[in-house]
N, C-alpha and C positions, 0 to 999 in steps of 0.2 A: 184533764190531762195531768199526768204525773209531774210533780214538781221538779224532779231530776231531769225529765225530758224538756220541760220548759226552760230550765236553766241552761241546758246544753244547747238548745236552739238559740237562746239569747247570746251565749258566748260565741257560737259559730258566726252569727250575724255580725258581731262586734269585730271579728277578725277580718271581715271583707272590707276592702276600700270603699268608702262611702259612695263614690260615683259609680261603683259596679254592683252595689247591693241588689238593685232591682233586676239587673241582668242575670245574676246568679239565682235569684228567687224565681225568675221566669224559667230558667233551665230546670229548676227543682220541680216545678209543675204542681206542687201540692196546694198552693193558693191560686185561686182563680184570678183572671185579669181584672175583674171587677173589684175583688178584694185588694189587689195591689194598687188600684187607682185611689183607694182611700188612705194610703200611706203617704205621709209627707217625707219624701226622701231628702229634702233640703235641710232638715233639722239635724240635731246632733245624733250621732250613731246610737247613743244610749237610748234616746227616745224612739228612734227608728226600730231598734231591737225590741223594745217593749211593745210597740204597736204590732210588730210581726208575731210576737209570742201571743198576744191577745187574739189575733186572727187564727193562729194555730190551735188555740184552745177551743175556738168556735168549731173548728174542723176535727176536733178530737185527735190531734196528732199523737202518735206513739213513738217508741224507740226506733221502729223501722223507718218512719219518715225522717226522724232526726239523723239517723245514720245515712240515709240517702242524701240529705243536705250536706253532710260532712264529706261524702265521697265527691260530690260535685265541687265543693270547695277545694279539696286536695287535687282533683283533676284540673281545675282552673289554675291553681297555684302549686304545681308539683315541686317547685324549687324551695318550698318551705321545709321540705323533709330531706333527709340524707338517704340516698338509694344505693343499694348494692346489687351486683349482677350475679345471678346463679345460672348454671347450665345443667340441664338434665341430660341423662345419657341412656341409650338403649344398647342391649347386648348385640342385637342384630340389626338388619335393615328393614324390619317389618314396619309397616305403616298402618295406623289405626284411624278409622273414621272418627272424627271428633264430634261428640254429642254434648252440647252445652248443658242440657237438662241433666244428663247423667253426670257430667263433671261437677255441677253444683251439689247434687245429691251425695256424691262420694266425699266431697270436701266437708260437707256438714256432718255426714255420718262419722267420718274419721275423727274430726275434732270433738264432736259431742260424746263420742264413745270414750274418749280419754279425759275430757274435761266437761263437766255438766254445765257449768255457768259460763257460757260464751255466746257472744252475739256475732253472727256472720251475715254480711250483706254483700250483694253483687250488683254490678252495673256494667252493661256492655256498651262499647263505643264503636264508631263506624270504621276504625282502623283494625278491627278484629282484636282489640284489646279488652280484656276482661279485668275489671278492677274489683278486688276483693278486700273488704274491710273486716278486721277481726278485733273485737273488744274482749279482753281476757278477764276472767274472774277466777275465783278459787272455789274449792268444794263448799266453802262457807260464806263467800261474799259474792255480791252481784258483779257483773262485768263492769270494769272501769272504762267508761266511754271517753275518758280524756287521755288514756294511754293505749293507743290502738296500733295494730300492725297493718300495713298495706302491702298488697301484692298486685302487680300488674303482669298479666300473662297474655302473650299473643298466641292464640291457637295455631296449631300446626308448626310451631317453632319450639326448640328446646330451651329457650331463654325465659327467665323469670326475674323480675325486678322487685326487690323486697325492701321495704322501709319498716324497721322494727321499732317497737316502743321500748321502754325501759325493761320490760319483761323479756329479756333475751333468753331466759330459760325455756320459753315456749317456742323458740325458733325451730328446734329439731322436730317438734310435733307438727308445726306448720309445714316444714319441708317434706316430712313424711306424707302428709295429707296431699300435697301437690303431686308428689311422685305417683301415689296410688291413683289419684283422680285422673291424671293425664297419661297413665299407662307407660310410664318410664320405669327404669330400674334403680337409678341413683341420681343424686344431685350434689353439685359441688359449687362452692363460692369461687368466683373468678378473680377475686381481689381487685375489683374495679369499683370505686365508690365516688359518688358525686352528688351534689344537690341538683344538677341538671339532668333530669330524667331523659330528655330528648337527646342530649349528647351521648349518654350511655347507649341509647337505642341506635344512634348513628354509627357508633363503633361496632357493636355486635351484629347489626344488620347490614354493615358495609354501605351505609347511605351517604358517605362523604368520600371525597377523592383525596388520597394521600399518595404522593409519589414516593419511590424508594431509591435510595442512594445508589447511583451508578458511577460516581466519580471516584477515581483512584489517584491519590497524591503522586505527583511526579517530583523527582529531585530538582532542586534549584540549580540553574546554570549560571556560572560566573560570567559577568559582562564587564568590559572595560568602558567606563563612562568618563567623558571629558569633564573636568572640574567646572567649566563655565556653564554647563547645562544641567548641573546637579539639581538646582532648585526647581527648574521646570519639570525635570523627571520625577522629583518627589511628589509634586502636585498631581502629575499624571498617574503615578503608581498608586497614590492614595485613592484616586478616582477609580482606577481599574480594580483595586482591592475591594472597594465597596460594591462594585458591580459583580465581582466574583462571589462575594458573600451572599448577595441578593440572589444570584443564580443558583448557588448551592442550596440555599434555604428553600428556594422554590422547588428544586428537585427533591428535597427531602420531605417537605411538608405540603407542597401543592400551593395553589393560589388562594383558595377559599379559607374562610374562618375555620379554626380547629374546634372539634367537640370539646365541651367544657368538662374536662376530667380533673378530679381533685386528688385522687389517690391511686397509686399503682405500686405493685411490688413483684419481684421475681427472684428466683433462686439462681445465683451465679456459681458455676462450677468450672474450674480451670486448673491447668497443671503449671507448676513452676518450671522454668527452664534455667538451668545454671550449669556452670562448668563442673564436670564430674570430679575434677581434682579438688574442687573446693569442698565437696561433700557437705553442702548446705542442708540437703534433705536426706535423711536416712531411709525414709519410707516413701515409696512412690504412690502417694495418696493425693487426690485432687484437693485444691483449696476451695472451700465452700463458704458462701456468705449469703445473707438475705438482704437484698437491695430494696429500699423503700423510697418512694418519691411522693411528696405531697405539696400542693400549692392551690391557691384559689382558682387558678386556671393553668394546669400543669403543662399542656401541650403548647399553649401560647407562650408560656415562660421559657420552655425549651427552645422554641423558635426564635426568641429574642436574645438568646445567649450570644450567638456569633455577631449580630449587628451591634450589640452593646460592647463588644470586645472582651467579654468574660470568658469565652471559649473560642477555640480555633474552628474554622470551617473547613471541611464539613464535619458536623457532629457525628459522634459514634453511632452506628446502627443500634447499639444498646439503648440509645435514647430516642432515636427517630422511629423505631419500630415497636414502641410500646403498644399502640392499638393493635397492630398485627399480631404481636405476641399474645395479647388478650384473646383474640379470636382463635388462635391456634393452640392454646395452652393444653387443651385436652389431648391432642395428638402428641404433643411433646411429652406430657406427663406419662402417657401410656408407653411411649417409646423408651423413655429414660427410666421408668419405674420410680418416679418421684412422688412425693406426697401431694395431695390435692391442693388446688388453689395456688399454684406456683407458676412462675415463668422461668424458663431456663435459657441461658444464653447459648447460642450455637457453639 
């Protein structure tokens, strides 16, 4: 077995939590159950990794097996990577029969025609997800197995989830290969990023329930309150205000937990309104700006603003509708003629 392959397998095993090493190796399937029984999984991870490498040497493991183990690790722990959402687009409504074998061939042919030294591995999962691992090299160097790109593509959908390595210069080549292999015409980044791959899937596949704001503020009505019952009324009004905020939050965000979104941005375009006599604006051009949001848990952070007293309830639809804007951004972009990867306020 090649020394680089042995070292890569060793490092991959070291990344796995010790109590889950055996489970991951069983999913890998390269080592037999009898071989796994000889490994003492209660010793240090370093010794466990050395024993695993020794068994892999007996089985003559190569880079394909090492890459397969890495895919299983990343599928088991997808939150270790940062994921971005891309959406592919077709010019018409035509539907094509998806052939997995043909898809793999086109990916390999496209990447290897542009870059000779590249390692491409695939693994299919039960939810129609195809995991693609790409290790990039150069015309003069071997593929770097420690700086890989990952693609998760669900067949029969236009959505692709990509986690890139430091070699971002290869991203256009990877996107081009995906478009050709899946018979689409173009691909655009949706400007949604998160470590939580499942949350990104929940957003684009509409697998979570989010209510939308139907509340319209009403003007406050003056009331004459007797001085002797002011204190009791304050307590009661505070209680009603908390209930009101809770109700409006539920209308805007729903009852369940929010998808873990860490980054979102959209383009804001609006017109200033001022007294014509003041002549503030000489030109009738819209005000444009790029609004960016980032947080370890963006949607839950937004939901906590009103209960914490940081913002008034209900929150602006510009904040509560971020997931919906993400799903609809292609329609908005085409209607407004804006640049790709943007959200536009209504």
